[in-house]
N, C-alpha and C positions, 0 to 999 in steps of 0.2 A: 809425705812419708811413704816409703815403698814397703809393702808387706810381701814376704816370700812364704809360700806354702811348702811344707816339707812333704815329700811323697812317702807314703807308708803302705804297709801290707796288713790288712785286717784279717785275723784268723776268726772267721765267723762262728766257729764252734766254741772257742774259749772267750771270745770278746776281747782279744788282746791286739793292740796295734804295735807293729814293729817298724823299724827303719827299713826302707826298701833297698835291696841289694842292687847297685847300679850295674847296668850292662847285661842283665839276664833276660832271656826271652819270656820267662814266666815270672809271676809275682813271687819273690823270695825275700827273706829277711836277712839283714847283715849278720845277725847273731847265729844264723844257721838252723834255728829251731823249726823252720817251715819246710826244710828239704824233704822230710819224710811224709809230708801232708799232701793230700789230694788238692791240686790247684783249683778245683771246683769249689773248695771251701775257703778260698783266699780272695780278697778283693783289694785292688789298688785304689787308694784315696788319700787325701791329705790327712795328716794327723789331727788337725783341727776339726775336720768333718767327722772323723771316726770318734773322737772324744765327745763332741757336741751332739751329733745325730744318732750315734749308736751306743753311747755311754761306754765306750771301750776303755780299757785300762792300758796304760803304756807298759811295754816290756821293760823289765829292770836291766836286761843286758843291753838293750838298744838306747835307753834314755836314763839320764842321771836321776830324774824325778819319777822313774817308773817303778813298778812292783812286779814280783813274780819272776818265774823262770830263773 
């Protein structure tokens, strides 16, 4: 069984994980909510790691099973 990890962007201030915008030089979310944020407060990591290790919530705009925004 092959497991694929999804890249995400963790907003460290709100504790919310977003889908990562492909092709950007800086960590940015596909929903656009991170464009006004300081990239120093954003971390790129797998969604699985963010939810397990950082107790992050999934963004409702980026994920069907997410909440908020």
